[in-house]
VOBA-1610 file (N, C-alpha, C; in pm, whole numbers, padded with zeros to 5 digits, always signed):
BEGIN
Met+07386+10828+12290Met+07477+10765+12336Met+07584+10858+12439Glu+07686+10815+12523Glu+07763+10904+12561Glu+07841+11017+12504Glu+07822+11127+12595Glu+07881+11212+12552Glu+08046+11190+12581Ser+08122+11217+12499Ser+08271+11168+12522Ser+08363+11292+12479Leu+08486+11297+12487Leu+08585+11435+12436Leu+08588+11378+12286Ser+08657+11245+12299Ser+08727+11192+12097Ser+08535+11211+12014Lys+08463+11140+12088Lys+08339+11214+11978Lys+08356+11380+11905Trp+08339+11475+11998Trp+08353+11597+11987Trp+08491+11658+11880Val+08625+11590+11957Val+08706+11587+11866Val+08735+11534+11719Ser+08667+11443+11675Ser+08680+11382+11590Ser+08536+11424+11494Ile+08421+11489+11540Ile+08323+11637+11431Ile+08432+11716+11407Ile+08517+11803+11499Ile+08561+11847+11457Ile+08643+11823+11348His+08753+11724+11345His+08840+11690+11270His+08801+11680+11093Arg+08666+11579+11120Arg+08648+11536+11065Arg+08568+11649+10930Asn+08521+11741+10987Asn+08452+11822+10927Asn+08524+11981+10882Leu+08674+11994+10947Leu+08752+12078+10881Leu+08847+11996+10769Cys+08816+11841+10769Cys+08938+11793+10638Cys+08774+11799+10530Ser+08711+11734+10570Ser+08582+11808+10464Ser+08591+11950+10387His+08585+12068+10480His+08652+12180+10397His+08731+12209+10342Met+08857+12145+10393Met+08973+12132+10369Met+08999+12079+10182Asp+08936+11941+10214Asp+08900+11922+10104Asp+08832+11936+09951Arg+08784+11982+10008Arg+08669+12095+09903Arg+08710+12235+09877Leu+08797+12286+09901Leu+08918+12399+09895Leu+08963+12348+09812Phe+09071+12217+09816Phe+09196+12162+09744Phe+09121+12059+09664Arg+08990+12069+09618Arg+08954+11957+09493Arg+09052+11987+09413Asp+09033+12070+09337Asp+09133+12061+09204Asp+09301+11999+09244Ser+09373+12015+09375Ser+09462+11955+09357Ser+09497+11799+09401Asp+09618+11727+09419Asp+09628+11586+09406Asp+09666+11544+09517Ile+09703+11669+09629Ile+09718+11620+09732Ile+09650+11633+09872Gly+09605+11455+09943Gly+09527+11469+10036Gly+09484+11541+10181His+09459+11537+10227His+09479+11630+10385His+09592+11574+10453Gly+09586+11461+10449Gly+09705+11435+10537Gly+09823+11492+10471Pro+09900+11490+10398Pro+09978+11531+10343Pro+10043+11664+10338Arg+09904+11735+10293Arg+09904+11883+10314Arg+10015+11905+10431Arg+09976+11845+10587Arg+10023+11878+10662Arg+10160+11832+10670Phe+10221+11731+10615Phe+10339+11746+10595Phe+10439+11851+10481Leu+10364+11867+10377Leu+10375+11956+10302Leu+10463+12119+10336Ala+10321+12143+10462Ala+10377+12294+10509Ala+10480+12267+10622Glu+10476+12117+10711Glu+10588+12108+10795Glu+10714+12146+10735Ile+10747+12047+10598Ile+10850+12055+10505Ile+10892+12207+10458Ala+10783+12275+10368Ala+10814+12405+10306Ala+10835+12514+10465Leu+10812+12509+10577Leu+10833+12565+10672Leu+10960+12553+10711Thr+11007+12465+10705Thr+11145+12427+10813Thr+11205+12287+10691Pro+11280+12410+10597Pro+11356+12315+10481Pro+11428+12245+10536Gly+11506+12119+10507Gly+11625+12040+10512Gly+11601+11983+10700Leu+11425+11950+10669Leu+11436+11829+10782Leu+11445+11720+10765Thr+11493+11641+10885Thr+11464+11478+10833Thr+11347+11412+10840Gln+11295+11270+10777Gln+11155+11250+10746Gln+11150+11200+10902Glu+11255+11155+11027Glu+11215+11143+11151Glu+11203+11235+11188Glu+11276+11376+11197Glu+11207+11520+11237Glu+11093+11546+11212Val+11033+11539+11145Val+10900+11564+11041Val+10796+11486+11112Ser+10826+11299+11135Ser+10746+11260+11214Ser+10731+11310+11403Glu+10880+11308+11455Glu+10880+11427+11564Glu+10775+11540+11629Arg+10766+11554+11466Arg+10731+11741+11490Arg+10607+11726+11470Leu+10525+11647+11396Leu+10409+11583+11364Leu+10336+11499+11470Leu+10445+11438+11538Leu+10377+11299+11595Leu+10278+11273+11554Met+10378+11180+11454Met+10291+11063+11379Met+10423+10986+11366Asp+10375+10851+11318Asp+10434+10707+11279Asp+10548+10748+11183Lys+10624+10653+11177Lys+10729+10641+11072Lys+10648+10606+10946Thr+10584+10535+10942Thr+10501+10480+10852Thr+10393+10605+10754Thr+10325+10644+10862Thr+10284+10731+10781Thr+10325+10806+10722Thr+10447+10885+10794Thr+10523+10980+10758Thr+10637+11008+10579Ala+10631+10859+10583Ala+10715+10776+10478Ala+10561+10765+10379Arg+10501+10716+10417Arg+10379+10701+10308Arg+10319+10866+10223Ala+10312+10991+10355Ala+10302+11114+10322Ala+10391+11175+10205Val+10514+11166+10260Val+10679+11197+10203Val+10645+11127+10048Lys+10606+11009+10046Lys+10601+10922+09882Lys+10501+11041+09796Gln+10412+11064+09856Gln+10303+11058+09744Gln+10356+11266+09752Leu+10433+11296+09824Leu+10420+11478+09827Leu+10579+11455+09698Glu+10678+11344+09704Glu+10767+11340+09643Glu+10708+11317+09471Asn+10673+11199+09524Asn+10589+11147+09371Asn+10574+11248+09267Gly+10433+11351+09365Gly+10365+11459+09311Gly+10486+11617+09249Gly+10601+11585+09307Gly+10647+11642+09253Gly+10643+11822+09343Tyr+10603+11789+09494Tyr+10615+11862+09598Tyr+10731+11933+09671Ile+10854+11827+09700Ile+10910+11816+09752Ile+10993+11741+09729Thr+11157+11708+09775Thr+11275+11643+09743Thr+11315+11600+09869Arg+11375+11457+09810Arg+11441+11371+09932Arg+11560+11344+09921Thr+11617+11359+09965Thr+11767+11328+09942Thr+11858+11298+10061Arg+11986+11171+10008Arg+12020+11176+10123Arg+12124+11206+10234Asp+12109+11195+10361Asp+12192+11280+10423Asp+12359+11222+10403Ala+12399+11384+10352Ala+12560+11358+10344Ala+12623+11292+10485Thr+12590+11323+10642Thr+12636+11247+10733Thr+12569+11135+10823Asp+12498+11102+10741Asp+12353+10974+10791Asp+12339+10924+10688Arg+12398+10814+10582Arg+12293+10765+10446Arg+12178+10702+10499Arg+12169+10678+10600Arg+12011+10611+10660Arg+11899+10703+10651Arg+11947+10840+10681Arg+11818+10932+10660Arg+11869+11024+10508Tyr+11730+11074+10549Tyr+11668+11136+10433Tyr+11648+11300+10429Ile+11698+11397+10384Ile+11661+11508+10389Ile+11572+11595+10281Leu+11475+11668+10346Leu+11322+11683+10291Leu+11319+11818+10256Asn+11329+11874+10126Asn+11325+12010+10120Asn+11176+12002+10015Pro+11114+12149+10009Pro+10998+12198+09972Pro+11069+12222+09785Thr+11002+12171+09683Thr+11029+12201+09537Thr+10982+12367+09530Glu+10964+12421+09402Glu+10928+12561+09413Glu+10739+12522+09399Lys+10705+12405+09312Lys+10602+12394+09315Lys+10531+12321+09481Gly+10625+12270+09555Gly+10563+12250+09711Gly+10541+12397+09752Gly+10646+12532+09754Gly+10686+12620+09807Gly+10520+12712+09733Gln+10496+12707+09619Gln+10368+12761+09550Gln+10246+12746+09603Val+10241+12629+09697Val+10104+12518+09734Val+10121+12666+09913Leu+10182+12656+09965Leu+10249+12663+10074Leu+10149+12789+10135Pro+10154+12907+10068Pro+10087+13034+10093Pro+09901+12955+10098Arg+09835+12886+10001Arg+09689+12861+10014Arg+09678+12757+10126Val+09745+12672+10158Val+09738+12591+10235Val+09776+12658+10398Leu+09798+12770+10426Leu+09812+12860+10534Leu+09687+12901+10533Glu+09658+12977+10424Glu+09567+13058+10432Glu+09412+12987+10473Ala+09421+12852+10372Ala+09289+12773+10417Ala+09269+12730+10593Trp+09412+12723+10637Trp+09402+12662+10773Trp+09366+12821+10858Arg+09434+12949+10822Arg+09372+13069+10896Arg+09202+13080+10891Glu+09165+13047+10762Glu+09021+13041+10757Glu+08894+12957+10860Cys+08994+12799+10814Cys+08939+12726+10907Cys+08936+12804+11066His+09082+12834+11134His+09060+12916+11241His+08996+13022+11349Leu+08933+13074+11192Leu+08852+13203+11204Leu+08756+13156+11236Ala+08690+13059+11148Ala+08576+13002+11181Ala+08570+12879+11307Leu+08633+12820+11398Leu+08656+12772+11437Leu+08628+12874+11603Ala+08648+12974+11544Ala+08699+13091+11689Ala+08574+13171+11691Glu+08474+13177+11597Glu+08418+13215+11617Glu+08311+13264+11687Gly+08257+13321+11786Gly+08194+13371+11903Gly+08288+13335+12048Phe+08407+13314+12055Phe+08491+13291+12131Phe+08562+13433+12140Thr+08573+13486+12274Thr+08668+13584+12309Thr+08821+13504+12311Asp+08945+13583+12326Asp+09112+13579+12336Asp+09089+13461+12435Glu+09032+13542+12547Glu+09066+13476+12673Glu+09011+13319+12647Glu+08878+13267+12625Glu+08837+13172+12625Glu+08900+13018+12501Leu+08992+13122+12433Leu+09017+13043+12341Leu+09163+13011+12392Glu+09238+13108+12480Glu+09359+13019+12479Glu+09363+12906+12617Val+09237+12921+12686Val+09224+12828+12779Val+09192+12698+12680Ala+09089+12716+12585Ala+09068+12615+12505Ala+09192+12519+12393Leu+09267+12606+12337Leu+09399+12571+12321Leu+09458+12532+12437Ala+09493+12564+12562Ala+09583+12473+12631Ala+09528+12340+12687Met+09394+12356+12674Met+09309+12226+12744Met+09352+12111+12646Leu+09313+12169+12509Leu+09344+12065+12362Leu+09471+11997+12378Gln+09561+12107+12435Gln+09744+12068+12393Gln+09728+11930+12497Arg+09682+11976+12662Arg+09670+11887+12729Arg+09636+11778+12687Leu+09504+11779+12608Leu+09484+11632+12588Leu+09522+11572+12502Ala+09575+11649+12384Ala+09667+11585+12304Ala+09799+11492+12385Asp+09873+11576+12438Asp+09961+11514+12593Asp+09934+11391+12602Asn+09795+11363+12678Asn+09732+11299+12742Asn+09742+11177+12613Ala+09710+11212+12491Ala+09672+11111+12395Ala+09820+11027+12349Val+09929+11101+12330Val+10028+11059+12312Val+10107+10998+12386Ser+10043+11036+12521Ser+10135+10941+12599Ser+10069+10820+12614Leu+09933+10774+12572Leu+09861+10665+12591Leu+09919+10586+12467Arg+09912+10632+12314Arg+09946+10591+12271Arg+10116+10521+12272Arg+10191+10608+12370Arg+10331+10529+12408Arg+10309+10398+12476Ser+10251+10388+12577Ser+10271+10348+12694Ser+10276+10186+12661Pro+10371+10130+12767Pro+10424+10027+12697Pro+10271+09895+12718Glu+10179+10010+12811Glu+10073+09887+12803Glu+09957+09854+12653Ala+09952+09993+12593Ala+09881+10012+12472Ala+09873+09875+12377Gly+10023+09828+12342Gly+10045+09722+12290Gly+10003+09607+12346Lys+09930+09589+12435Lys+09860+09450+12518Lys+09736+09409+12489
//
């Protein structure tokens, strides 16, 4: 099999998701909606559109995650008083209680991934991954992508 960036990124992603799912097996929140919950809990008052933009997710995925979190009692979704087409998202007490556990699990994952690397190596790796992500987002948004 030919070596590729996407192969290694996929391996990292799948294994981190698997680990997080084990840590949260007692929870009714999947690995996708957890990221949305953290974003909403860390920055209350965002609109669904703002959450989509911050996480670089499409609106359909965001709507699905928001619905799951709302149904689970982790967030509230209320109409924006100034623009009735928009929804404002806020964590509930239940959602706020889960946040420290999510942040600690992410910290644990970060430490595991960073093991054996110097701070300088991690900075370089992070910068490269950010550039790769920017390229991937550009690819998704390019007019040729739909052809």
